[in-house]
N, CA, C and O atoms as CSV, one atom per row, in Angstrom:
chain,resi,resn,atom,element,x,y,z
A,1,MET,N,N,-20.561,6.563,0.908
A,1,MET,CA,C,-19.742,7.467,1.756
A,1,MET,C,C,-18.289,6.993,1.700
A,1,MET,O,O,-17.398,7.813,1.480
A,2,GLN,N,N,-18.026,5.736,1.885
A,2,GLN,CA,C,-16.655,5.198,1.839
A,2,GLN,C,C,-16.071,5.381,0.446
A,2,GLN,O,O,-14.896,5.725,0.319
A,3,PHE,N,N,-16.875,5.155,-0.624
A,3,PHE,CA,C,-16.419,5.258,-1.965
A,3,PHE,C,C,-15.920,6.707,-2.264
A,3,PHE,O,O,-14.868,6.875,-2.881
A,4,ALA,N,N,-16.629,7.685,-1.852
A,4,ALA,CA,C,-16.288,9.074,-2.034
A,4,ALA,C,C,-14.974,9.380,-1.276
A,4,ALA,O,O,-14.136,10.126,-1.782
A,5,ARG,N,N,-14.803,8.847,-0.153
A,5,ARG,CA,C,-13.580,9.060,0.637
A,5,ARG,C,C,-12.356,8.486,-0.139
A,5,ARG,O,O,-11.282,9.082,-0.212
A,6,LEU,N,N,-12.602,7.324,-0.691
A,6,LEU,CA,C,-11.531,6.609,-1.372
A,6,LEU,C,C,-11.085,7.486,-2.652
A,6,LEU,O,O,-9.904,7.634,-2.964
A,7,PHE,N,N,-12.093,8.009,-3.308
A,7,PHE,CA,C,-11.747,8.857,-4.448
A,7,PHE,C,C,-11.053,10.125,-4.062
A,7,PHE,O,O,-10.221,10.623,-4.821
A,8,MET,N,N,-11.359,10.660,-2.923
A,8,MET,CA,C,-10.705,11.913,-2.445
A,8,MET,C,C,-9.241,11.548,-2.093
A,8,MET,O,O,-8.326,12.306,-2.414
A,9,ILE,N,N,-9.026,10.412,-1.449
A,9,ILE,CA,C,-7.645,10.036,-1.050
A,9,ILE,C,C,-6.837,9.782,-2.344
A,9,ILE,O,O,-5.701,10.244,-2.457
A,10,PHE,N,N,-7.418,9.047,-3.322
A,10,PHE,CA,C,-6.771,8.843,-4.591
A,10,PHE,C,C,-6.400,10.146,-5.321
A,10,PHE,O,O,-5.334,10.263,-5.925
A,11,GLY,N,N,-7.291,11.087,-5.244
A,11,GLY,CA,C,-7.073,12.421,-5.852
A,11,GLY,C,C,-5.903,13.128,-5.248
A,11,GLY,O,O,-5.091,13.714,-5.963
A,12,VAL,N,N,-5.794,13.083,-3.875
A,12,VAL,CA,C,-4.682,13.747,-3.165
A,12,VAL,C,C,-3.378,13.008,-3.551
A,12,VAL,O,O,-2.361,13.668,-3.765
A,13,VAL,N,N,-3.377,11.686,-3.645
A,13,VAL,CA,C,-2.170,10.901,-3.980
A,13,VAL,C,C,-1.731,11.256,-5.383
A,13,VAL,O,O,-0.528,11.378,-5.614
A,14,ILE,N,N,-2.634,11.430,-6.337
A,14,ILE,CA,C,-2.331,11.789,-7.701
A,14,ILE,C,C,-1.696,13.187,-7.733
A,14,ILE,O,O,-0.715,13.449,-8.429
A,15,PHE,N,N,-2.322,14.069,-6.933
A,15,PHE,CA,C,-1.866,15.449,-6.874
A,15,PHE,C,C,-0.447,15.544,-6.294
A,15,PHE,O,O,0.342,16.372,-6.749
A,16,VAL,N,N,-0.108,14.709,-5.296
A,16,VAL,CA,C,1.238,14.692,-4.697
A,16,VAL,C,C,2.223,14.119,-5.681
A,16,VAL,O,O,3.339,14.626,-5.798
A,17,ILE,N,N,1.847,13.074,-6.395
A,17,ILE,CA,C,2.753,12.516,-7.436
A,17,ILE,C,C,3.012,13.534,-8.480
A,17,ILE,O,O,4.163,13.736,-8.868
A,18,GLY,N,N,1.988,14.193,-8.958
A,18,GLY,CA,C,2.196,15.262,-9.969
A,18,GLY,C,C,3.077,16.373,-9.456
A,18,GLY,O,O,3.894,16.901,-10.211
A,19,GLY,N,N,2.942,16.745,-8.206
A,19,GLY,CA,C,3.830,17.796,-7.652
A,19,GLY,C,C,5.241,17.300,-7.557
A,19,GLY,O,O,6.172,18.071,-7.788
A,20,GLY,N,N,5.456,15.964,-7.205
A,20,GLY,CA,C,6.755,15.407,-7.197
A,20,GLY,C,C,7.400,15.472,-8.564
A,20,GLY,O,O,8.576,15.825,-8.658
A,21,PHE,N,N,6.679,15.147,-9.636
A,21,PHE,CA,C,7.224,15.197,-10.979
A,21,PHE,C,C,7.587,16.616,-11.338
A,21,PHE,O,O,8.619,16.868,-11.960
A,22,TYR,N,N,6.730,17.549,-10.940
A,22,TYR,CA,C,7.020,18.996,-11.235
A,22,TYR,C,C,8.289,19.427,-10.511
A,22,TYR,O,O,9.148,20.086,-11.096
A,23,LEU,N,N,8.408,19.058,-9.247
A,23,LEU,CA,C,9.614,19.453,-8.483
A,23,LEU,C,C,10.849,18.811,-9.032
A,23,LEU,O,O,11.911,19.433,-9.065
A,24,ALA,N,N,10.734,17.552,-9.474
A,24,ALA,CA,C,11.877,16.808,-9.991
A,24,ALA,C,C,12.322,17.499,-11.301
A,24,ALA,O,O,13.524,17.574,-11.557
A,25,ALA,N,N,11.411,17.993,-12.120
A,25,ALA,CA,C,11.806,18.658,-13.357
A,25,ALA,C,C,12.477,20.002,-13.021
A,25,ALA,O,O,13.453,20.400,-13.657
A,26,ARG,N,N,11.929,20.686,-12.008
A,26,ARG,CA,C,12.442,21.986,-11.636
A,26,ARG,C,C,13.858,21.922,-11.028
A,26,ARG,O,O,14.673,22.832,-11.177
A,27,LEU,N,N,14.099,20.804,-10.342
A,27,LEU,CA,C,15.413,20.531,-9.670
A,27,LEU,C,C,16.403,19.748,-10.539
A,27,LEU,O,O,17.468,19.343,-10.072
A,28,ASN,N,N,16.037,19.540,-11.814
A,28,ASN,CA,C,16.916,18.870,-12.803
A,28,ASN,C,C,17.240,17.480,-12.368
A,28,ASN,O,O,18.359,17.017,-12.587
A,29,ILE,N,N,16.283,16.774,-11.742
A,29,ILE,CA,C,16.407,15.366,-11.440
A,29,ILE,C,C,15.941,14.595,-12.683
A,29,ILE,O,O,14.780,14.724,-13.072
A,30,PRO,N,N,16.759,13.846,-13.279
A,30,PRO,CA,C,16.467,13.239,-14.587
A,30,PRO,C,C,15.576,12.030,-14.559
A,30,PRO,O,O,15.986,10.957,-15.003
A,31,LEU,N,N,14.325,12.171,-14.035
A,31,LEU,CA,C,13.370,10.965,-14.075
A,31,LEU,C,C,13.139,10.686,-15.510
A,31,LEU,O,O,12.846,11.609,-16.269
A,32,GLY,N,N,13.253,9.459,-15.929
A,32,GLY,CA,C,13.040,8.968,-17.252
A,32,GLY,C,C,14.376,8.938,-18.052
A,32,GLY,O,O,14.421,8.474,-19.191
A,33,ARG,N,N,15.447,9.443,-17.422
A,33,ARG,CA,C,16.730,9.451,-18.129
A,33,ARG,C,C,17.798,8.935,-17.247
A,33,ARG,O,O,18.969,9.274,-17.421
A,34,LEU,N,N,17.429,8.108,-16.284
A,34,LEU,CA,C,18.412,7.591,-15.344
A,34,LEU,C,C,19.176,6.366,-15.932
A,34,LEU,O,O,18.676,5.710,-16.845
A,35,PRO,N,N,20.400,6.062,-15.396
A,35,PRO,CA,C,21.065,4.838,-15.823
A,35,PRO,C,C,20.242,3.627,-15.585
A,35,PRO,O,O,19.738,3.409,-14.483
A,36,GLY,N,N,20.098,2.837,-16.601
A,36,GLY,CA,C,19.232,1.612,-16.489
A,36,GLY,C,C,17.935,1.778,-17.328
A,36,GLY,O,O,17.247,0.807,-17.643
A,37,ASP,N,N,17.633,3.067,-17.676
A,37,ASP,CA,C,16.434,3.259,-18.495
A,37,ASP,C,C,16.844,2.807,-19.911
A,37,ASP,O,O,17.923,3.157,-20.387
A,38,ILE,N,N,15.972,2.026,-20.579
A,38,ILE,CA,C,16.291,1.490,-21.879
A,38,ILE,C,C,15.737,2.364,-22.971
A,38,ILE,O,O,14.560,2.722,-22.943
A,39,ARG,N,N,16.586,2.724,-23.960
A,39,ARG,CA,C,16.135,3.485,-25.124
A,39,ARG,C,C,16.796,2.891,-26.371
A,39,ARG,O,O,18.017,2.864,-26.526
A,40,ILE,N,N,15.893,2.408,-27.263
A,40,ILE,CA,C,16.375,1.886,-28.518
A,40,ILE,C,C,15.913,2.870,-29.647
A,40,ILE,O,O,14.715,3.113,-29.794
A,41,GLN,N,N,16.826,3.405,-30.403
A,41,GLN,CA,C,16.443,4.326,-31.445
A,41,GLN,C,C,17.051,3.928,-32.748
A,41,GLN,O,O,18.268,3.807,-32.882
A,42,ARG,N,N,16.188,3.726,-33.711
A,42,ARG,CA,C,16.569,3.398,-35.099
A,42,ARG,C,C,16.077,4.530,-36.045
A,42,ARG,O,O,15.594,5.562,-35.581
A,43,GLU,N,N,16.205,4.325,-37.336
A,43,GLU,CA,C,15.779,5.374,-38.267
A,43,GLU,C,C,14.350,5.805,-38.102
A,43,GLU,O,O,14.058,6.990,-37.941
A,44,ASN,N,N,13.437,4.818,-38.144
A,44,ASN,CA,C,11.953,5.151,-38.126
A,44,ASN,C,C,11.338,4.628,-36.899
A,44,ASN,O,O,10.117,4.472,-36.890
A,45,PHE,N,N,12.074,4.322,-35.808
A,45,PHE,CA,C,11.532,3.659,-34.636
A,45,PHE,C,C,12.300,4.039,-33.427
A,45,PHE,O,O,13.531,4.039,-33.397
A,46,THR,N,N,11.517,4.373,-32.400
A,46,THR,CA,C,12.094,4.662,-31.042
A,46,THR,C,C,11.321,3.914,-29.979
A,46,THR,O,O,10.099,4.042,-29.908
A,47,CYS,N,N,11.977,3.161,-29.174
A,47,CYS,CA,C,11.403,2.379,-28.086
A,47,CYS,C,C,12.042,2.863,-26.813
A,47,CYS,O,O,13.268,2.838,-26.704
A,48,PHE,N,N,11.277,3.297,-25.856
A,48,PHE,CA,C,11.787,3.789,-24.563
A,48,PHE,C,C,11.057,3.086,-23.454
A,48,PHE,O,O,9.827,3.086,-23.401
A,49,PHE,N,N,11.858,2.458,-22.525
A,49,PHE,CA,C,11.292,1.833,-21.391
A,49,PHE,C,C,12.065,2.276,-20.130
A,49,PHE,O,O,13.185,1.817,-19.903
A,50,PRO,N,N,11.478,3.159,-19.319
A,50,PRO,CA,C,12.200,3.646,-18.113
A,50,PRO,C,C,12.228,2.603,-16.995
A,50,PRO,O,O,11.456,2.708,-16.042
A,51,LEU,N,N,13.046,1.667,-17.088
A,51,LEU,CA,C,13.121,0.543,-16.067
A,51,LEU,C,C,13.465,1.082,-14.700
A,51,LEU,O,O,12.726,0.887,-13.736
A,52,THR,N,N,14.636,1.789,-14.621
A,52,THR,CA,C,15.094,2.342,-13.296
A,52,THR,C,C,14.120,3.316,-12.675
A,52,THR,O,O,13.884,3.287,-11.467
A,53,THR,N,N,13.546,4.191,-13.513
A,53,THR,CA,C,12.553,5.121,-13.030
A,53,THR,C,C,11.352,4.431,-12.516
A,53,THR,O,O,10.828,4.829,-11.476
A,54,SER,N,N,10.868,3.402,-13.188
A,54,SER,CA,C,9.701,2.602,-12.748
A,54,SER,C,C,10.000,1.892,-11.396
A,54,SER,O,O,9.107,1.779,-10.556
A,55,ILE,N,N,11.208,1.432,-11.194
A,55,ILE,CA,C,11.566,0.780,-9.953
A,55,ILE,C,C,11.524,1.769,-8.805
A,55,ILE,O,O,10.950,1.493,-7.751
A,56,ILE,N,N,12.133,2.916,-9.018
A,56,ILE,CA,C,12.159,3.952,-7.976
A,56,ILE,C,C,10.756,4.475,-7.661
A,56,ILE,O,O,10.425,4.671,-6.492
A,57,LEU,N,N,9.923,4.704,-8.688
A,57,LEU,CA,C,8.574,5.150,-8.423
A,57,LEU,C,C,7.756,4.064,-7.710
A,57,LEU,O,O,6.882,4.385,-6.904
A,58,SER,N,N,8.023,2.808,-7.994
A,58,SER,CA,C,7.305,1.747,-7.301
A,58,SER,C,C,7.666,1.672,-5.855
A,58,SER,O,O,6.808,1.417,-5.010
A,59,ILE,N,N,8.903,1.886,-5.553
A,59,ILE,CA,C,9.283,1.912,-4.109
A,59,ILE,C,C,8.737,3.067,-3.419
A,59,ILE,O,O,8.294,2.938,-2.278
A,60,LEU,N,N,8.732,4.265,-4.061
A,60,LEU,CA,C,8.165,5.464,-3.419
A,60,LEU,C,C,6.646,5.272,-3.175
A,60,LEU,O,O,6.139,5.576,-2.095
A,61,LEU,N,N,5.960,4.778,-4.170
A,61,LEU,CA,C,4.510,4.555,-4.058
A,61,LEU,C,C,4.189,3.522,-2.973
A,61,LEU,O,O,3.226,3.680,-2.223
A,62,THR,N,N,4.997,2.470,-2.897
A,62,THR,CA,C,4.797,1.502,-1.876
A,62,THR,C,C,4.920,2.082,-0.457
A,62,THR,O,O,4.095,1.806,0.414
A,63,ILE,N,N,5.947,2.876,-0.253
A,63,ILE,CA,C,6.079,3.562,0.981
A,63,ILE,C,C,4.942,4.539,1.264
A,63,ILE,O,O,4.475,4.584,2.402
A,64,ALA,N,N,4.491,5.290,0.337
A,64,ALA,CA,C,3.444,6.237,0.490
A,64,ALA,C,C,2.092,5.532,0.844
A,64,ALA,O,O,1.347,5.988,1.711
A,65,PHE,N,N,1.820,4.433,0.153
A,65,PHE,CA,C,0.592,3.690,0.411
A,65,PHE,C,C,0.572,3.018,1.774
A,65,PHE,O,O,-0.468,2.935,2.428
A,66,LYS,N,N,1.751,2.535,2.197
A,66,LYS,CA,C,1.874,1.913,3.481
A,66,LYS,C,C,1.693,2.970,4.577
A,66,LYS,O,O,1.070,2.678,5.598
A,67,LEU,N,N,2.205,4.158,4.403
A,67,LEU,CA,C,1.982,5.285,5.354
A,67,LEU,C,C,0.545,5.649,5.418
A,67,LEU,O,O,0.013,5.832,6.514
A,68,LEU,N,N,-0.154,5.771,4.241
A,68,LEU,CA,C,-1.504,6.069,4.227
A,68,LEU,C,C,-2.386,5.019,4.907
A,68,LEU,O,O,-3.353,5.325,5.603
A,69,ASN,N,N,-2.010,3.809,4.673
A,69,ASN,CA,C,-2.706,2.731,5.342
A,69,ASN,C,C,-2.553,2.712,6.873
A,69,ASN,O,O,-3.488,2.415,7.616
A,70,ARG,N,N,-1.337,3.042,7.301
A,70,ARG,CA,C,-1.072,3.087,8.728
A,70,ARG,C,C,-1.817,4.201,9.373
A,70,ARG,O,O,-2.365,3.993,10.456
A,71,PHE,N,N,-1.886,5.390,8.787
A,71,PHE,CA,C,-2.589,6.498,9.290
A,71,PHE,C,C,-4.100,6.369,9.241
A,71,PHE,O,O,-4.821,6.919,10.074
A,72,GLN,N,N,-4.576,5.601,8.207
A,72,GLN,CA,C,-6.016,5.379,8.062
A,72,GLN,C,C,-6.578,4.477,9.128
A,72,GLN,O,O,-7.690,4.689,9.611
A,73,ASN,N,N,-5.786,3.432,9.513
A,73,ASN,CA,C,-6.202,2.489,10.506
A,73,ASN,C,C,-5.914,3.047,11.851
A,73,ASN,O,O,-6.193,2.400,12.860
């Protein structure tokens, strides 16, 4: 029973994150192209590491999970 509830909560969180990415794209918020995102491009090689975007998403997910934990208890 608890395992099914965990999967449902995880599904809702993934849905909300997906909706956030969709809204960010619609509102022209440049996730993945922020200052601090590293992009190395050569003739036959491209390396992209979204450092700033990863930090922002980490902060937002931390806040979201703390809120979920607070409301769950």
